[in-house]
Backbone as JSON, one array per atom type, in Angstrom:
{
  "sequence": "MADFVRVASTAEIPEGGMKKVMLGGQQVLLANVKGKFYAIGNVCTHVGGPLDKGRLDSHEVECPLHGSRFDVTTGQVKRGPAARPEPVYEVKVEGSEVKLRPKT",
  "N": [[27.72, 35.5, 81.6], [26.63, 32.87, 79.54], [23.5, 31.09, 79.71], [22.78, 27.6, 80.38], [21.6, 25.39, 77.81], [19.03, 23.17, 76.91], [19.68, 20.32, 75.0], [19.34, 17.65, 74.42], [18.03, 14.45, 75.5], [19.07, 12.17, 78.06], [18.42, 9.57, 77.36], [18.53, 9.52, 74.63], [21.14, 9.14, 73.88], [22.87, 6.5, 74.19], [25.23, 4.71, 76.31], [28.46, 4.79, 75.01], [27.61, 5.86, 72.69], [26.85, 8.5, 70.28], [25.75, 11.76, 69.18], [24.66, 14.27, 66.91], [23.97, 17.62, 67.69], [22.38, 20.84, 67.6], [23.54, 24.03, 68.52], [22.99, 27.23, 69.01], [23.38, 27.72, 66.23], [25.67, 26.3, 65.77], [27.2, 23.17, 64.99], [27.32, 20.5, 67.16], [28.93, 17.77, 68.71], [27.68, 15.34, 70.74], [28.73, 13.03, 73.12], [28.57, 9.93, 74.82], [30.46, 8.63, 77.19], [31.17, 5.98, 79.04], [28.92, 6.58, 80.63], [29.21, 9.27, 81.17], [28.75, 12.52, 79.86], [30.04, 14.3, 77.06], [30.98, 17.12, 75.05], [31.95, 18.29, 71.92], [33.06, 20.2, 69.03], [31.37, 19.34, 65.99], [32.27, 19.38, 63.42], [34.88, 18.34, 61.52], [38.16, 19.58, 61.92], [39.94, 19.36, 59.88], [38.98, 18.99, 57.02], [36.32, 19.49, 57.33], [34.64, 17.27, 57.8], [31.8, 15.26, 58.92], [31.72, 14.53, 62.18], [29.87, 13.08, 63.68], [29.12, 11.05, 62.01], [31.14, 9.36, 62.09], [33.21, 7.03, 63.94], [33.02, 6.09, 67.32], [35.44, 5.3, 69.58], [36.1, 4.15, 72.57], [37.1, 6.95, 74.15], [37.63, 8.43, 71.94], [36.85, 9.95, 68.84], [36.54, 9.13, 65.44], [37.02, 10.7, 62.37], [34.98, 10.21, 59.52], [35.95, 10.81, 56.98], [38.85, 11.23, 56.5], [40.08, 9.97, 58.61], [41.05, 11.37, 60.85], [41.48, 11.69, 64.37], [39.86, 12.58, 67.41], [39.95, 13.49, 70.85], [37.16, 13.16, 72.75], [36.83, 14.15, 75.28], [38.52, 16.29, 75.64], [38.83, 17.6, 73.22], [41.19, 17.56, 71.85], [43.49, 16.79, 69.16], [44.17, 13.5, 68.3], [45.11, 11.94, 66.29], [46.29, 12.75, 63.09], [45.04, 13.56, 59.75], [44.17, 16.1, 60.72], [45.05, 19.15, 62.37], [44.25, 21.1, 64.13], [42.59, 21.47, 67.27], [39.24, 20.47, 68.35], [36.53, 22.66, 69.29], [35.48, 22.79, 72.72], [32.64, 22.14, 74.67], [30.84, 23.1, 77.57], [29.18, 20.79, 79.59], [26.15, 19.88, 81.21], [24.21, 17.73, 83.16], [20.94, 17.42, 84.03], [18.73, 15.68, 85.78], [17.08, 13.89, 83.39], [17.9, 15.43, 81.32], [20.18, 16.73, 78.94], [22.32, 19.38, 78.92], [23.91, 22.2, 77.38], [26.39, 24.77, 77.54], [26.4, 27.65, 75.67], [29.02, 28.99, 73.57], [30.64, 32.05, 74.27]],
  "CA": [[27.92, 34.14, 81.14], [25.41, 32.32, 78.94], [22.81, 30.02, 80.42], [22.78, 26.29, 79.74], [20.48, 25.14, 76.92], [18.74, 21.76, 76.74], [19.92, 19.9, 73.63], [18.99, 16.24, 74.24], [17.76, 13.7, 76.72], [20.09, 11.14, 78.27], [17.98, 8.35, 76.69], [18.84, 9.61, 73.2], [22.55, 8.85, 73.64], [23.28, 5.41, 75.08], [26.66, 4.61, 76.6], [29.23, 4.44, 73.82], [26.96, 6.47, 71.53], [27.04, 9.92, 70.05], [24.67, 12.39, 68.44], [24.86, 15.67, 66.53], [22.94, 18.56, 68.12], [22.66, 22.22, 67.2], [23.59, 24.98, 69.64], [23.26, 28.57, 68.5], [23.88, 27.67, 64.86], [26.88, 25.48, 65.71], [27.05, 21.72, 65.1], [28.04, 19.99, 68.32], [28.88, 16.33, 68.88], [27.51, 14.87, 72.12], [29.17, 11.65, 73.25], [28.39, 9.3, 76.13], [31.61, 7.76, 77.47], [31.02, 5.35, 80.35], [27.88, 7.24, 81.39], [29.47, 10.71, 81.3], [28.53, 13.18, 78.58], [31.03, 15.27, 76.61], [30.57, 17.82, 73.83], [32.98, 18.99, 71.14], [32.58, 20.56, 67.72], [31.05, 18.17, 65.16], [32.84, 19.55, 62.09], [36.32, 18.05, 61.59], [38.99, 20.76, 61.65], [40.77, 19.1, 58.71], [38.24, 19.48, 55.84], [34.9, 19.67, 57.62], [33.86, 16.03, 57.86], [30.81, 15.16, 60.01], [32.22, 13.57, 63.17], [28.79, 12.2, 64.15], [29.02, 9.93, 61.07], [32.34, 8.55, 62.3], [33.16, 5.94, 64.9], [33.49, 6.4, 68.66], [36.21, 4.19, 70.15], [36.4, 4.6, 73.93], [36.87, 8.39, 74.26], [38.1, 9.08, 70.71], [35.98, 9.86, 67.67], [37.3, 9.12, 64.2], [36.32, 11.33, 61.25], [34.78, 9.23, 58.46], [36.55, 11.2, 55.7], [40.29, 10.97, 56.38], [40.59, 9.23, 59.77], [41.53, 12.15, 61.99], [40.87, 11.26, 65.63], [39.8, 13.6, 68.44], [39.55, 13.09, 72.19], [35.89, 13.86, 73.03], [36.87, 14.75, 76.61], [39.34, 17.51, 75.61], [38.84, 18.19, 71.89], [42.53, 17.49, 71.28], [43.75, 15.88, 68.04], [44.94, 12.32, 68.7], [45.76, 11.46, 65.07], [46.01, 13.61, 61.94], [45.7, 14.78, 59.29], [43.76, 17.35, 61.39], [46.08, 19.73, 63.23], [43.63, 21.98, 65.12], [41.62, 20.78, 68.15], [37.82, 20.83, 68.28], [36.07, 23.42, 70.45], [34.87, 21.99, 73.78], [31.47, 22.79, 75.27], [30.54, 22.7, 78.94], [27.98, 19.94, 79.64], [25.52, 19.68, 82.52], [23.07, 16.83, 83.1], [19.95, 17.65, 85.09], [17.74, 14.63, 85.6], [17.29, 13.2, 82.11], [18.19, 16.43, 80.3], [21.56, 17.1, 78.68], [22.37, 20.81, 78.61], [25.21, 22.74, 77.01], [26.54, 26.21, 77.66], [26.9, 28.2, 74.41], [30.28, 29.76, 73.59], [30.36, 33.49, 74.24]],
  "C": [[26.59, 33.57, 80.65], [24.82, 31.2, 79.79], [22.93, 28.71, 79.65], [21.49, 26.11, 78.94], [20.29, 23.63, 76.78], [18.91, 21.39, 75.27], [19.52, 18.45, 73.36], [18.56, 15.66, 75.58], [18.81, 12.61, 76.85], [19.72, 9.85, 77.53], [18.33, 8.34, 75.21], [20.27, 9.18, 72.87], [23.0, 7.75, 74.6], [24.79, 5.4, 75.3], [27.4, 4.1, 75.37], [28.65, 5.05, 72.55], [27.28, 7.93, 71.41], [25.93, 10.44, 69.16], [25.05, 13.82, 68.11], [23.67, 16.47, 67.06], [23.34, 19.94, 67.63], [22.61, 23.12, 68.43], [23.97, 26.34, 69.08], [23.86, 28.58, 67.11], [25.14, 26.85, 64.68], [26.52, 24.0, 65.8], [27.93, 21.24, 66.25], [27.86, 18.48, 68.39], [28.76, 16.01, 70.37], [27.92, 13.41, 72.16], [28.98, 11.18, 74.69], [29.52, 8.29, 76.32], [31.48, 7.26, 78.9], [30.04, 6.1, 81.24], [28.09, 8.73, 81.64], [29.39, 11.34, 79.92], [29.59, 14.24, 78.32], [30.53, 15.9, 75.33], [31.75, 18.56, 73.22], [32.34, 19.41, 69.81], [32.36, 19.31, 66.87], [31.69, 18.24, 63.78], [34.36, 19.37, 62.19], [37.13, 19.27, 61.17], [39.91, 20.55, 60.46], [40.08, 19.62, 57.45], [36.73, 19.48, 56.07], [34.04, 18.42, 57.63], [32.91, 16.0, 59.05], [31.23, 14.1, 61.03], [31.13, 12.62, 63.67], [28.58, 11.0, 63.22], [30.23, 9.0, 61.19], [32.11, 7.48, 63.35], [33.73, 6.42, 66.23], [34.16, 5.16, 69.23], [36.71, 4.66, 71.5], [36.09, 6.09, 74.02], [37.4, 9.16, 73.05], [37.11, 8.87, 69.59], [36.86, 9.96, 66.43], [36.46, 9.72, 63.08], [36.19, 10.31, 60.12], [35.48, 9.58, 57.14], [38.02, 10.79, 55.58], [40.92, 10.34, 57.63], [41.18, 10.04, 60.89], [40.79, 11.69, 63.24], [40.97, 12.38, 66.66], [39.37, 12.99, 69.76], [38.28, 13.87, 72.53], [35.88, 14.51, 74.41], [37.62, 16.08, 76.62], [39.3, 18.25, 74.28], [40.17, 18.08, 71.18], [42.63, 16.47, 70.14], [44.6, 14.74, 68.56], [45.65, 11.69, 67.51], [45.33, 12.37, 63.93], [45.33, 12.85, 60.82], [45.25, 16.08, 59.95], [44.88, 17.83, 62.31], [45.49, 20.59, 64.34], [42.62, 21.21, 65.97], [40.2, 21.26, 67.88], [37.48, 21.73, 69.47], [35.36, 22.49, 71.43], [33.74, 22.79, 74.41], [31.25, 22.23, 76.67], [29.19, 21.98, 78.96], [27.47, 19.87, 81.07], [24.33, 18.75, 82.3], [22.19, 17.11, 84.3], [18.83, 16.65, 84.88], [18.02, 13.87, 84.33], [17.62, 14.18, 80.97], [19.69, 16.7, 80.2], [21.55, 18.55, 78.22], [23.8, 21.23, 78.28], [25.2, 24.25, 77.25], [27.11, 26.73, 76.33], [28.22, 28.95, 74.62], [29.9, 31.24, 73.53], [31.52, 34.25, 73.63]]
}
């Protein structure tokens, strides 16, 4: 199993905020929902829109291109036109460091 990799500090992503990070060549969206960090793919599964340029509403991110919405806690599609869920990454916070486990 792959080791966790530091991708950000907790100070970089305030509550209700999100940020794109890179993990092994993959774009990942980090989101802070009520002080808990979640990570899903950053590229919309509909036509590849950048989710980090969208809007985070509670625990759902809206793609800026066509309005698809994804649950950042599960990666599931909450509103189309996207039909496929986003990949979900395991998150660990150690002190002020946010770490992700790469997909294997």
